[in-house]
A tleap script that builds the chain and sets N, CA, C and O, in Angstrom:
source leaprc.protein.ff14SB
mol = sequence {
  NMET LEU GLU ALA GLU GLN GLU LYS SER GLN
  ALA ASN GLN ASN ALA ALA VAL SER GLU THR
  TRP GLN ALA LYS PHE ASP LEU PHE ASP GLN
  ALA GLY GLY THR SER PRO ARG TYR ILE ASN
  GLN LEU GLU TRP ARG GLU ARG VAL ALA LEU
  THR TYR ASN ALA PRO ALA LEU PHE LEU GLY
  ILE LEU TYR PHE LEU TRP LYS GLY MET TRP
  ARG LYS GLY LEU GLY LEU LEU GLY PHE CYS
  LEU ALA VAL GLY VAL VAL ILE GLU GLY VAL
  LEU ILE LEU ALA GLY PHE ASP PRO LEU ARG
  GLY LEU LYS ALA ILE ALA ALA GLY SER GLN
  MET LEU PHE CYS MET ARG ALA ASN ALA CYS
  TYR TYR ARG MET LYS ARG LEU GLY ASP GLN
  SER TRP ASN PRO PHE CARG
}
set mol.1.N position { 154.179 -111.326 104.774 }
set mol.1.CA position { 152.876 -111.267 104.153 }
set mol.1.C position { 152.511 -109.826 103.808 }
set mol.1.O position { 151.941 -109.560 102.750 }
set mol.2.N position { 152.838 -108.910 104.693 }
set mol.2.CA position { 152.551 -107.503 104.446 }
set mol.2.C position { 153.341 -106.989 103.246 }
set mol.2.O position { 152.823 -106.213 102.444 }
set mol.3.N position { 154.591 -107.421 103.123 }
set mol.3.CA position { 155.419 -107.006 101.987 }
set mol.3.C position { 154.848 -107.526 100.679 }
set mol.3.O position { 154.881 -106.822 99.670 }
set mol.4.N position { 154.330 -108.740 100.679 }
set mol.4.CA position { 153.741 -109.313 99.465 }
set mol.4.C position { 152.521 -108.511 99.031 }
set mol.4.O position { 152.315 -108.279 97.840 }
set mol.5.N position { 151.708 -108.085 100.006 }
set mol.5.CA position { 150.539 -107.268 99.682 }
set mol.5.C position { 150.956 -105.912 99.129 }
set mol.5.O position { 150.334 -105.407 98.194 }
set mol.6.N position { 152.002 -105.317 99.697 }
set mol.6.CA position { 152.488 -104.031 99.208 }
set mol.6.C position { 153.036 -104.159 97.796 }
set mol.6.O position { 152.790 -103.290 96.960 }
set mol.7.N position { 153.774 -105.229 97.516 }
set mol.7.CA position { 154.310 -105.437 96.167 }
set mol.7.C position { 153.182 -105.638 95.166 }
set mol.7.O position { 153.240 -105.124 94.049 }
set mol.8.N position { 152.152 -106.386 95.565 }
set mol.8.CA position { 151.007 -106.611 94.684 }
set mol.8.C position { 150.277 -105.299 94.415 }
set mol.8.O position { 149.891 -105.018 93.281 }
set mol.9.N position { 150.089 -104.494 95.467 }
set mol.9.CA position { 149.437 -103.198 95.319 }
set mol.9.C position { 150.245 -102.279 94.409 }
set mol.9.O position { 149.683 -101.579 93.566 }
set mol.10.N position { 151.569 -102.284 94.585 }
set mol.10.CA position { 152.427 -101.444 93.751 }
set mol.10.C position { 152.402 -101.926 92.306 }
set mol.10.O position { 152.419 -101.107 91.387 }
set mol.11.N position { 152.363 -103.230 92.088 }
set mol.11.CA position { 152.296 -103.762 90.724 }
set mol.11.C position { 150.995 -103.345 90.053 }
set mol.11.O position { 150.990 -103.020 88.866 }
set mol.12.N position { 149.888 -103.350 90.800 }
set mol.12.CA position { 148.608 -102.909 90.242 }
set mol.12.C position { 148.640 -101.429 89.894 }
set mol.12.O position { 148.117 -101.023 88.856 }
set mol.13.N position { 149.250 -100.620 90.755 }
set mol.13.CA position { 149.353 -99.191 90.475 }
set mol.13.C position { 150.269 -98.936 89.290 }
set mol.13.O position { 149.998 -98.046 88.483 }
set mol.14.N position { 151.344 -99.697 89.170 }
set mol.14.CA position { 152.274 -99.514 88.062 }
set mol.14.C position { 151.631 -99.879 86.738 }
set mol.14.O position { 151.951 -99.284 85.710 }
set mol.15.N position { 150.724 -100.855 86.748 }
set mol.15.CA position { 150.056 -101.260 85.519 }
set mol.15.C position { 149.128 -100.158 85.018 }
set mol.15.O position { 148.810 -100.111 83.830 }
set mol.16.N position { 148.694 -99.276 85.909 }
set mol.16.CA position { 147.747 -98.232 85.543 }
set mol.16.C position { 148.417 -97.004 84.926 }
set mol.16.O position { 147.716 -96.094 84.483 }
set mol.17.N position { 149.737 -96.949 84.883 }
set mol.17.CA position { 150.431 -95.797 84.315 }
set mol.17.C position { 151.200 -96.215 83.065 }
set mol.17.O position { 151.540 -97.386 82.893 }
set mol.18.N position { 151.466 -95.249 82.205 }
set mol.18.CA position { 152.183 -95.524 80.959 }
set mol.18.C position { 153.661 -95.792 81.227 }
set mol.18.O position { 154.150 -95.603 82.340 }
set mol.19.N position { 154.353 -96.231 80.199 }
set mol.19.CA position { 155.788 -96.504 80.333 }
set mol.19.C position { 156.565 -95.225 80.643 }
set mol.19.O position { 157.549 -95.255 81.383 }
set mol.20.N position { 156.125 -94.108 80.078 }
set mol.20.CA position { 156.787 -92.829 80.344 }
set mol.20.C position { 156.698 -92.482 81.824 }
set mol.20.O position { 157.689 -92.099 82.446 }
set mol.21.N position { 155.498 -92.621 82.377 }
set mol.21.CA position { 155.337 -92.334 83.806 }
set mol.21.C position { 156.095 -93.349 84.644 }
set mol.21.O position { 156.664 -93.001 85.679 }
set mol.22.N position { 156.107 -94.599 84.207 }
set mol.22.CA position { 156.837 -95.622 84.954 }
set mol.22.C position { 158.324 -95.278 85.015 }
set mol.22.O position { 158.968 -95.466 86.047 }
set mol.23.N position { 158.868 -94.771 83.898 }
set mol.23.CA position { 160.282 -94.371 83.874 }
set mol.23.C position { 160.525 -93.204 84.834 }
set mol.23.O position { 161.540 -93.171 85.530 }
set mol.24.N position { 159.590 -92.246 84.871 }
set mol.24.CA position { 159.732 -91.121 85.804 }
set mol.24.C position { 159.635 -91.601 87.250 }
set mol.24.O position { 160.381 -91.141 88.115 }
set mol.25.N position { 158.722 -92.519 87.502 }
set mol.25.CA position { 158.587 -93.063 88.859 }
set mol.25.C position { 159.862 -93.779 89.278 }
set mol.25.O position { 160.295 -93.662 90.425 }
set mol.26.N position { 160.463 -94.519 88.354 }
set mol.26.CA position { 161.721 -95.210 88.656 }
set mol.26.C position { 162.834 -94.212 88.965 }
set mol.26.O position { 163.671 -94.459 89.833 }
set mol.27.N position { 162.842 -93.074 88.245 }
set mol.27.CA position { 163.830 -92.030 88.537 }
set mol.27.C position { 163.624 -91.443 89.930 }
set mol.27.O position { 164.588 -91.196 90.654 }
set mol.28.N position { 162.364 -91.220 90.303 }
set mol.28.CA position { 162.091 -90.734 91.658 }
set mol.28.C position { 162.579 -91.745 92.692 }
set mol.28.O position { 163.174 -91.369 93.702 }
set mol.29.N position { 162.324 -93.030 92.436 }
set mol.29.CA position { 162.790 -94.067 93.357 }
set mol.29.C position { 164.312 -94.091 93.425 }
set mol.29.O position { 164.893 -94.226 94.502 }
set mol.30.N position { 164.951 -93.957 92.265 }
set mol.30.CA position { 166.418 -93.945 92.203 }
set mol.30.C position { 166.981 -92.753 92.979 }
set mol.30.O position { 168.003 -92.869 93.656 }
set mol.31.N position { 166.303 -91.608 92.873 }
set mol.31.CA position { 166.765 -90.403 93.568 }
set mol.31.C position { 166.544 -90.508 95.071 }
set mol.31.O position { 167.269 -89.887 95.848 }
set mol.32.N position { 165.557 -91.283 95.484 }
set mol.32.CA position { 165.285 -91.424 96.907 }
set mol.32.C position { 164.045 -90.682 97.361 }
set mol.32.O position { 163.748 -90.660 98.556 }
set mol.33.N position { 163.314 -90.075 96.446 }
set mol.33.CA position { 162.087 -89.363 96.801 }
set mol.33.C position { 161.895 -88.115 95.970 }
set mol.33.O position { 162.596 -87.886 94.984 }
set mol.34.N position { 160.934 -87.315 96.386 }
set mol.34.CA position { 160.569 -86.126 95.614 }
set mol.34.C position { 161.203 -84.847 96.139 }
set mol.34.O position { 160.972 -83.772 95.584 }
set mol.35.N position { 161.981 -84.942 97.177 }
set mol.35.CA position { 162.620 -83.758 97.746 }
set mol.35.C position { 163.690 -83.214 96.798 }
set mol.35.O position { 164.427 -83.990 96.189 }
set mol.36.N position { 163.784 -81.882 96.668 }
set mol.36.CA position { 164.816 -81.303 95.792 }
set mol.36.C position { 166.235 -81.726 96.160 }
set mol.36.O position { 167.098 -81.812 95.287 }
set mol.37.N position { 166.486 -81.988 97.432 }
set mol.37.CA position { 167.846 -82.391 97.810 }
set mol.37.C position { 168.209 -83.741 97.207 }
set mol.37.O position { 169.386 -84.007 96.962 }
set mol.38.N position { 167.215 -84.602 96.963 }
set mol.38.CA position { 167.479 -85.880 96.312 }
set mol.38.C position { 167.562 -85.714 94.796 }
set mol.38.O position { 168.434 -86.287 94.143 }
set mol.39.N position { 166.651 -84.929 94.255 }
set mol.39.CA position { 166.583 -84.761 92.801 }
set mol.39.C position { 167.818 -84.038 92.279 }
set mol.39.O position { 168.262 -84.317 91.165 }
set mol.40.N position { 168.379 -83.124 93.050 }
set mol.40.CA position { 169.568 -82.384 92.615 }
set mol.40.C position { 170.794 -83.270 92.458 }
set mol.40.O position { 171.779 -82.848 91.852 }
set mol.41.N position { 170.757 -84.475 92.983 }
set mol.41.CA position { 171.876 -85.397 92.833 }
set mol.41.C position { 171.861 -86.112 91.489 }
set mol.41.O position { 172.845 -86.752 91.118 }
set mol.42.N position { 170.753 -86.010 90.753 }
set mol.42.CA position { 170.643 -86.663 89.449 }
set mol.42.C position { 171.314 -85.825 88.372 }
set mol.42.O position { 171.685 -84.674 88.602 }
set mol.43.N position { 171.465 -86.420 87.191 }
set mol.43.CA position { 172.013 -85.686 86.051 }
set mol.43.C position { 171.003 -84.639 85.589 }
set mol.43.O position { 169.825 -84.684 85.946 }
set mol.44.N position { 171.499 -83.686 84.777 }
set mol.44.CA position { 170.666 -82.565 84.346 }
set mol.44.C position { 169.412 -83.038 83.611 }
set mol.44.O position { 168.313 -82.573 83.911 }
set mol.45.N position { 169.560 -83.947 82.661 }
set mol.45.CA position { 168.397 -84.423 81.891 }
set mol.45.C position { 167.373 -85.110 82.784 }
set mol.45.O position { 166.166 -84.949 82.603 }
set mol.46.N position { 167.867 -85.871 83.740 }
set mol.46.CA position { 166.956 -86.549 84.656 }
set mol.46.C position { 166.225 -85.548 85.542 }
set mol.46.O position { 165.037 -85.714 85.818 }
set mol.47.N position { 166.929 -84.512 85.989 }
set mol.47.CA position { 166.283 -83.467 86.802 }
set mol.47.C position { 165.194 -82.761 86.008 }
set mol.47.O position { 164.110 -82.503 86.530 }
set mol.48.N position { 165.479 -82.449 84.751 }
set mol.48.CA position { 164.487 -81.777 83.910 }
set mol.48.C position { 163.276 -82.682 83.709 }
set mol.48.O position { 162.137 -82.218 83.759 }
set mol.49.N position { 163.520 -83.972 83.481 }
set mol.49.CA position { 162.415 -84.910 83.279 }
set mol.49.C position { 161.521 -85.005 84.511 }
set mol.49.O position { 160.313 -85.214 84.392 }
set mol.50.N position { 162.108 -84.853 85.682 }
set mol.50.CA position { 161.326 -84.970 86.912 }
set mol.50.C position { 160.715 -83.657 87.369 }
set mol.50.O position { 159.711 -83.656 88.080 }
set mol.51.N position { 161.308 -82.539 86.969 }
set mol.51.CA position { 160.838 -81.266 87.512 }
set mol.51.C position { 159.921 -80.486 86.588 }
set mol.51.O position { 159.205 -79.605 87.064 }
set mol.52.N position { 159.905 -80.759 85.318 }
set mol.52.CA position { 159.079 -79.970 84.398 }
set mol.52.C position { 158.064 -80.848 83.688 }
set mol.52.O position { 158.370 -81.963 83.265 }
set mol.53.N position { 156.850 -80.325 83.565 }
set mol.53.CA position { 155.762 -81.028 82.912 }
set mol.53.C position { 155.054 -80.021 82.012 }
set mol.53.O position { 154.317 -79.159 82.492 }
set mol.54.N position { 155.282 -80.134 80.700 }
set mol.54.CA position { 154.757 -79.152 79.746 }
set mol.54.C position { 153.229 -79.055 79.762 }
set mol.54.O position { 152.711 -77.938 79.776 }
set mol.55.N position { 152.480 -80.165 79.760 }
set mol.55.CA position { 151.019 -80.010 79.814 }
set mol.55.C position { 150.551 -79.260 81.063 }
set mol.55.O position { 149.601 -78.480 80.998 }
set mol.56.N position { 151.209 -79.493 82.187 }
set mol.56.CA position { 150.831 -78.785 83.415 }
set mol.56.C position { 151.164 -77.302 83.311 }
set mol.56.O position { 150.474 -76.470 83.900 }
set mol.57.N position { 152.216 -76.963 82.565 }
set mol.57.CA position { 152.570 -75.558 82.374 }
set mol.57.C position { 151.454 -74.819 81.652 }
set mol.57.O position { 151.111 -73.696 82.021 }
set mol.58.N position { 150.888 -75.440 80.628 }
set mol.58.CA position { 149.875 -74.768 79.820 }
set mol.58.C position { 148.456 -74.924 80.374 }
set mol.58.O position { 147.606 -74.062 80.147 }
set mol.59.N position { 148.194 -76.012 81.098 }
set mol.59.CA position { 146.838 -76.265 81.582 }
set mol.59.C position { 146.637 -75.929 83.054 }
set mol.59.O position { 145.503 -75.730 83.490 }
set mol.60.N position { 147.713 -75.862 83.821 }
set mol.60.CA position { 147.611 -75.495 85.229 }
set mol.60.C position { 146.755 -76.452 86.031 }
set mol.60.O position { 146.990 -77.660 86.032 }
set mol.61.N position { 145.764 -75.909 86.710 }
set mol.61.CA position { 144.926 -76.741 87.576 }
set mol.61.C position { 144.117 -77.755 86.778 }
set mol.61.O position { 143.777 -78.816 87.301 }
set mol.62.N position { 143.806 -77.452 85.534 }
set mol.62.CA position { 143.057 -78.407 84.715 }
set mol.62.C position { 143.828 -79.714 84.552 }
set mol.62.O position { 143.227 -80.788 84.518 }
set mol.63.N position { 145.143 -79.632 84.451 }
set mol.63.CA position { 145.968 -80.832 84.347 }
set mol.63.C position { 145.871 -81.652 85.633 }
set mol.63.O position { 145.754 -82.876 85.585 }
set mol.64.N position { 145.918 -80.981 86.766 }
set mol.64.CA position { 145.805 -81.680 88.047 }
set mol.64.C position { 144.439 -82.359 88.165 }
set mol.64.O position { 144.347 -83.493 88.634 }
set mol.65.N position { 143.386 -81.671 87.743 }
set mol.65.CA position { 142.051 -82.261 87.789 }
set mol.65.C position { 141.958 -83.460 86.853 }
set mol.65.O position { 141.367 -84.479 87.211 }
set mol.66.N position { 142.530 -83.352 85.671 }
set mol.66.CA position { 142.495 -84.419 84.674 }
set mol.66.C position { 143.214 -85.671 85.174 }
set mol.66.O position { 142.781 -86.790 84.899 }
set mol.67.N position { 144.298 -85.486 85.900 }
set mol.67.CA position { 145.074 -86.616 86.415 }
set mol.67.C position { 144.528 -87.152 87.737 }
set mol.67.O position { 145.069 -88.120 88.272 }
set mol.68.N position { 143.480 -86.551 88.269 }
set mol.68.CA position { 142.881 -87.029 89.505 }
set mol.68.C position { 143.519 -86.471 90.761 }
set mol.68.O position { 143.273 -86.974 91.857 }
set mol.69.N position { 144.330 -85.447 90.617 }
set mol.69.CA position { 145.001 -84.838 91.771 }
set mol.69.C position { 144.273 -83.566 92.188 }
set mol.69.O position { 144.906 -82.533 92.411 }
set mol.70.N position { 142.965 -83.633 92.292 }
set mol.70.CA position { 142.187 -82.425 92.523 }
set mol.70.C position { 142.494 -81.786 93.870 }
set mol.70.O position { 142.482 -80.560 93.985 }
set mol.71.N position { 142.769 -82.592 94.891 }
set mol.71.CA position { 143.090 -82.003 96.201 }
set mol.71.C position { 144.370 -81.176 96.125 }
set mol.71.O position { 144.410 -80.027 96.567 }
set mol.72.N position { 145.397 -81.769 95.566 }
set mol.72.CA position { 146.677 -81.059 95.461 }
set mol.72.C position { 146.537 -79.853 94.529 }
set mol.72.O position { 147.131 -78.804 94.781 }
set mol.73.N position { 145.761 -79.997 93.462 }
set mol.73.CA position { 145.544 -78.882 92.548 }
set mol.73.C position { 144.844 -77.715 93.217 }
set mol.73.O position { 145.227 -76.560 93.026 }
set mol.74.N position { 143.822 -78.013 94.000 }
set mol.74.CA position { 143.120 -76.944 94.714 }
set mol.74.C position { 144.002 -76.338 95.798 }
set mol.74.O position { 143.952 -75.132 96.042 }
set mol.75.N position { 144.805 -77.166 96.446 }
set mol.75.CA position { 145.743 -76.642 97.442 }
set mol.75.C position { 146.756 -75.699 96.817 }
set mol.75.O position { 147.071 -74.649 97.377 }
set mol.76.N position { 147.264 -76.082 95.654 }
set mol.76.CA position { 148.233 -75.246 94.948 }
set mol.76.C position { 147.576 -73.968 94.436 }
set mol.76.O position { 148.177 -72.895 94.489 }
set mol.77.N position { 146.350 -74.079 93.942 }
set mol.77.CA position { 145.620 -72.895 93.488 }
set mol.77.C position { 145.375 -71.935 94.651 }
set mol.77.O position { 145.545 -70.725 94.502 }
set mol.78.N position { 144.982 -72.464 95.794 }
set mol.78.CA position { 144.776 -71.625 96.977 }
set mol.78.C position { 146.050 -70.920 97.402 }
set mol.78.O position { 146.028 -69.741 97.752 }
set mol.79.N position { 147.164 -71.647 97.370 }
set mol.79.CA position { 148.455 -71.045 97.710 }
set mol.79.C position { 148.792 -69.919 96.736 }
set mol.79.O position { 149.208 -68.838 97.152 }
set mol.80.N position { 148.611 -70.172 95.439 }
set mol.80.CA position { 148.927 -69.153 94.428 }
set mol.80.C position { 148.028 -67.928 94.572 }
set mol.80.O position { 148.490 -66.796 94.427 }
set mol.81.N position { 146.750 -68.152 94.855 }
set mol.81.CA position { 145.839 -67.020 95.041 }
set mol.81.C position { 146.216 -66.202 96.271 }
set mol.81.O position { 146.201 -64.972 96.228 }
set mol.82.N position { 146.550 -66.872 97.355 }
set mol.82.CA position { 146.924 -66.152 98.580 }
set mol.82.C position { 148.189 -65.328 98.367 }
set mol.82.O position { 148.242 -64.160 98.753 }
set mol.83.N position { 149.192 -65.924 97.764 }
set mol.83.CA position { 150.438 -65.199 97.491 }
set mol.83.C position { 150.171 -64.063 96.505 }
set mol.83.O position { 150.715 -62.968 96.648 }
set mol.84.N position { 149.333 -64.331 95.506 }
set mol.84.CA position { 149.012 -63.312 94.516 }
set mol.84.C position { 148.318 -62.104 95.109 }
set mol.84.O position { 148.622 -60.969 94.743 }
set mol.85.N position { 147.388 -62.337 96.025 }
set mol.85.CA position { 146.676 -61.229 96.670 }
set mol.85.C position { 147.645 -60.374 97.483 }
set mol.85.O position { 147.576 -59.146 97.445 }
set mol.86.N position { 148.538 -61.020 98.210 }
set mol.86.CA position { 149.512 -60.274 99.017 }
set mol.86.C position { 150.442 -59.461 98.117 }
set mol.86.O position { 150.661 -58.274 98.361 }
set mol.87.N position { 150.982 -60.090 97.088 }
set mol.87.CA position { 151.905 -59.383 96.187 }
set mol.87.C position { 151.195 -58.242 95.471 }
set mol.87.O position { 151.742 -57.147 95.339 }
set mol.88.N position { 149.983 -58.498 95.013 }
set mol.88.CA position { 149.228 -57.459 94.307 }
set mol.88.C position { 148.932 -56.283 95.239 }
set mol.88.O position { 149.017 -55.127 94.823 }
set mol.89.N position { 148.591 -56.565 96.477 }
set mol.89.CA position { 148.350 -55.497 97.448 }
set mol.89.C position { 149.585 -54.655 97.690 }
set mol.89.O position { 149.502 -53.428 97.760 }
set mol.90.N position { 150.727 -55.305 97.818 }
set mol.90.CA position { 151.985 -54.573 98.021 }
set mol.90.C position { 152.300 -53.716 96.803 }
set mol.90.O position { 152.721 -52.568 96.950 }
set mol.91.N position { 152.104 -54.255 95.602 }
set mol.91.CA position { 152.387 -53.492 94.380 }
set mol.91.C position { 151.472 -52.278 94.250 }
set mol.91.O position { 151.913 -51.202 93.846 }
set mol.92.N position { 150.205 -52.453 94.592 }
set mol.92.CA position { 149.268 -51.328 94.512 }
set mol.92.C position { 149.642 -50.246 95.526 }
set mol.92.O position { 149.628 -49.056 95.209 }
set mol.93.N position { 149.975 -50.667 96.741 }
set mol.93.CA position { 150.378 -49.695 97.765 }
set mol.93.C position { 151.669 -48.978 97.392 }
set mol.93.O position { 151.871 -47.822 97.767 }
set mol.94.N position { 152.537 -49.655 96.660 }
set mol.94.CA position { 153.809 -49.048 96.255 }
set mol.94.C position { 153.655 -48.181 95.008 }
set mol.94.O position { 154.602 -47.504 94.605 }
set mol.95.N position { 152.474 -48.196 94.394 }
set mol.95.CA position { 152.224 -47.341 93.243 }
set mol.95.C position { 152.598 -47.948 91.901 }
set mol.95.O position { 152.702 -47.225 90.910 }
set mol.96.N position { 152.801 -49.246 91.847 }
set mol.96.CA position { 153.136 -49.897 90.576 }
set mol.96.C position { 151.874 -50.274 89.819 }
set mol.96.O position { 150.780 -50.316 90.381 }
set mol.97.N position { 152.047 -50.545 88.534 }
set mol.97.CA position { 150.939 -50.954 87.680 }
set mol.97.C position { 150.464 -52.350 88.096 }
set mol.97.O position { 151.239 -53.304 88.025 }
set mol.98.N position { 149.205 -52.487 88.529 }
set mol.98.CA position { 148.735 -53.792 88.995 }
set mol.98.C position { 148.673 -54.848 87.889 }
set mol.98.O position { 148.773 -56.042 88.173 }
set mol.99.N position { 148.512 -54.424 86.641 }
set mol.99.CA position { 148.426 -55.390 85.550 }
set mol.99.C position { 149.752 -56.119 85.341 }
set mol.99.O position { 149.761 -57.319 85.064 }
set mol.100.N position { 150.854 -55.415 85.469 }
set mol.100.CA position { 152.166 -56.064 85.349 }
set mol.100.C position { 152.355 -57.102 86.449 }
set mol.100.O position { 152.855 -58.200 86.207 }
set mol.101.N position { 151.951 -56.740 87.643 }
set mol.101.CA position { 152.058 -57.686 88.753 }
set mol.101.C position { 151.194 -58.912 88.531 }
set mol.101.O position { 151.594 -60.032 88.848 }
set mol.102.N position { 150.000 -58.692 87.982 }
set mol.102.CA position { 149.092 -59.801 87.715 }
set mol.102.C position { 149.675 -60.758 86.684 }
set mol.102.O position { 149.558 -61.975 86.828 }
set mol.103.N position { 150.299 -60.215 85.650 }
set mol.103.CA position { 150.926 -61.066 84.629 }
set mol.103.C position { 152.062 -61.889 85.225 }
set mol.103.O position { 152.206 -63.072 84.916 }
set mol.104.N position { 152.859 -61.271 86.069 }
set mol.104.CA position { 153.975 -61.983 86.701 }
set mol.104.C position { 153.467 -63.071 87.642 }
set mol.104.O position { 154.035 -64.162 87.699 }
set mol.105.N position { 152.404 -62.778 88.376 }
set mol.105.CA position { 151.833 -63.762 89.293 }
set mol.105.C position { 151.261 -64.940 88.510 }
set mol.105.O position { 151.433 -66.091 88.910 }
set mol.106.N position { 150.582 -64.660 87.397 }
set mol.106.CA position { 150.018 -65.733 86.576 }
set mol.106.C position { 151.118 -66.624 86.006 }
set mol.106.O position { 150.995 -67.848 86.013 }
set mol.107.N position { 152.188 -66.014 85.514 }
set mol.107.CA position { 153.300 -66.798 84.965 }
set mol.107.C position { 153.969 -67.634 86.054 }
set mol.107.O position { 154.300 -68.799 85.834 }
set mol.108.N position { 154.161 -67.047 87.206 }
set mol.108.CA position { 154.765 -67.789 88.314 }
set mol.108.C position { 153.890 -68.937 88.785 }
set mol.108.O position { 154.392 -70.009 89.123 }
set mol.109.N position { 152.583 -68.714 88.806 }
set mol.109.CA position { 151.658 -69.768 89.215 }
set mol.109.C position { 151.689 -70.931 88.234 }
set mol.109.O position { 151.718 -72.092 88.643 }
set mol.110.N position { 151.683 -70.624 86.944 }
set mol.110.CA position { 151.744 -71.692 85.941 }
set mol.110.C position { 153.045 -72.477 86.063 }
set mol.110.O position { 153.051 -73.700 85.922 }
set mol.111.N position { 154.138 -71.779 86.323 }
set mol.111.CA position { 155.425 -72.457 86.482 }
set mol.111.C position { 155.415 -73.349 87.720 }
set mol.111.O position { 156.009 -74.428 87.717 }
set mol.112.N position { 154.752 -72.906 88.761 }
set mol.112.CA position { 154.652 -73.719 89.973 }
set mol.112.C position { 153.850 -74.996 89.709 }
set mol.112.O position { 154.229 -76.071 90.173 }
set mol.113.N position { 152.745 -74.884 88.969 }
set mol.113.CA position { 151.980 -76.074 88.583 }
set mol.113.C position { 152.854 -77.016 87.754 }
set mol.113.O position { 152.829 -78.232 87.944 }
set mol.114.N position { 153.616 -76.443 86.843 }
set mol.114.CA position { 154.509 -77.222 85.980 }
set mol.114.C position { 155.545 -77.985 86.796 }
set mol.114.O position { 155.819 -79.153 86.521 }
set mol.115.N position { 156.110 -77.334 87.785 }
set mol.115.CA position { 157.211 -77.932 88.541 }
set mol.115.C position { 156.742 -78.907 89.620 }
set mol.115.O position { 157.539 -79.722 90.083 }
set mol.116.N position { 155.493 -78.850 90.029 }
set mol.116.CA position { 155.005 -79.759 91.071 }
set mol.116.C position { 154.226 -80.951 90.518 }
set mol.116.O position { 153.983 -81.908 91.253 }
set mol.117.N position { 153.830 -80.922 89.251 }
set mol.117.CA position { 152.938 -81.949 88.707 }
set mol.117.C position { 153.519 -83.356 88.800 }
set mol.117.O position { 152.839 -84.268 89.270 }
set mol.118.N position { 154.758 -83.550 88.364 }
set mol.118.CA position { 155.332 -84.896 88.358 }
set mol.118.C position { 155.475 -85.457 89.765 }
set mol.118.O position { 155.150 -86.620 90.006 }
set mol.119.N position { 155.954 -84.649 90.686 }
set mol.119.CA position { 156.131 -85.119 92.065 }
set mol.119.C position { 154.780 -85.443 92.706 }
set mol.119.O position { 154.654 -86.439 93.419 }
set mol.120.N position { 153.781 -84.614 92.458 }
set mol.120.CA position { 152.456 -84.873 93.021 }
set mol.120.C position { 151.853 -86.153 92.445 }
set mol.120.O position { 151.235 -86.935 93.168 }
set mol.121.N position { 152.034 -86.362 91.142 }
set mol.121.CA position { 151.494 -87.571 90.511 }
set mol.121.C position { 152.213 -88.813 91.034 }
set mol.121.O position { 151.581 -89.842 91.273 }
set mol.122.N position { 153.514 -88.723 91.211 }
set mol.122.CA position { 154.286 -89.832 91.777 }
set mol.122.C position { 153.779 -90.166 93.175 }
set mol.122.O position { 153.556 -91.332 93.502 }
set mol.123.N position { 153.600 -89.141 93.991 }
set mol.123.CA position { 153.153 -89.381 95.367 }
set mol.123.C position { 151.743 -89.970 95.393 }
set mol.123.O position { 151.428 -90.782 96.263 }
set mol.124.N position { 150.901 -89.570 94.451 }
set mol.124.CA position { 149.550 -90.105 94.424 }
set mol.124.C position { 149.549 -91.561 93.952 }
set mol.124.O position { 148.930 -92.417 94.584 }
set mol.125.N position { 150.231 -91.840 92.859 }
set mol.125.CA position { 150.193 -93.181 92.271 }
set mol.125.C position { 151.078 -94.180 92.998 }
set mol.125.O position { 150.643 -95.297 93.279 }
set mol.126.N position { 152.298 -93.803 93.304 }
set mol.126.CA position { 153.248 -94.762 93.869 }
set mol.126.C position { 153.113 -94.877 95.380 }
set mol.126.O position { 153.240 -95.971 95.930 }
set mol.127.N position { 152.856 -93.751 96.064 }
set mol.127.CA position { 152.822 -93.762 97.525 }
set mol.127.C position { 151.405 -93.708 98.102 }
set mol.127.O position { 151.219 -93.860 99.309 }
set mol.128.N position { 150.406 -93.490 97.237 }
set mol.128.CA position { 149.022 -93.447 97.700 }
set mol.128.C position { 148.672 -92.189 98.481 }
set mol.128.O position { 147.717 -92.193 99.257 }
set mol.129.N position { 149.422 -91.121 98.291 }
set mol.129.CA position { 149.207 -89.867 99.020 }
set mol.129.C position { 148.013 -89.121 98.427 }
set mol.129.O position { 148.021 -88.768 97.248 }
set mol.130.N position { 146.995 -88.884 99.241 }
set mol.130.CA position { 145.802 -88.158 98.801 }
set mol.130.C position { 145.626 -86.853 99.579 }
set mol.130.O position { 144.510 -86.349 99.705 }
set mol.131.N position { 146.718 -86.311 100.095 }
set mol.131.CA position { 146.621 -85.104 100.921 }
set mol.131.C position { 146.389 -83.863 100.058 }
set mol.131.O position { 146.447 -83.918 98.830 }
set mol.132.N position { 146.130 -82.760 100.726 }
set mol.132.CA position { 145.926 -81.478 100.061 }
set mol.132.C position { 147.243 -80.737 99.859 }
set mol.132.O position { 147.280 -79.731 99.151 }
set mol.133.N position { 148.309 -81.211 100.461 }
set mol.133.CA position { 149.594 -80.507 100.440 }
set mol.133.C position { 150.380 -80.843 99.170 }
set mol.133.O position { 150.864 -81.967 99.035 }
set mol.134.N position { 150.519 -79.896 98.234 }
set mol.134.CA position { 151.265 -80.173 97.002 }
set mol.134.C position { 152.776 -80.059 97.173 }
set mol.134.O position { 153.525 -80.393 96.255 }
set mol.135.N position { 153.233 -79.595 98.325 }
set mol.135.CA position { 154.666 -79.377 98.533 }
set mol.135.C position { 155.321 -80.487 99.334 }
set mol.135.O position { 156.504 -80.390 99.660 }
set mol.136.N position { 154.609 -81.502 99.648 }
set mol.136.CA position { 155.147 -82.600 100.438 }
set mol.136.C position { 156.124 -83.399 99.629 }
set mol.136.O position { 156.688 -84.374 100.127 }
savepdb mol mol.pdb
quit
């Protein structure tokens, strides 16, 4: 009975996503989860489809908010800000131009949003994960 309820719940969640997302979710299931050790076993095209999200690259946290992943988006933003402050402090103490460091931190942060978006969305929609941890 519990399995029937889970299948019904999963069918309802699957109906709420597009065919493109459904295909990505199926790839995550085929790989065995969102861990890089599972995803690295897939073919190159499949890895790219699961690891990169162009709208998230350009929109960053706004993409996470738009998709309803605000907790994970804020968690990722907090992580990026904390790392950015530490790196910027080290660069200033070392006598480097802080603007160059800021540009590198911004680019790295956007790439991190890009690379975590699909896995976070999968965990939210397919597994019901509403945690603040974007790296799970």
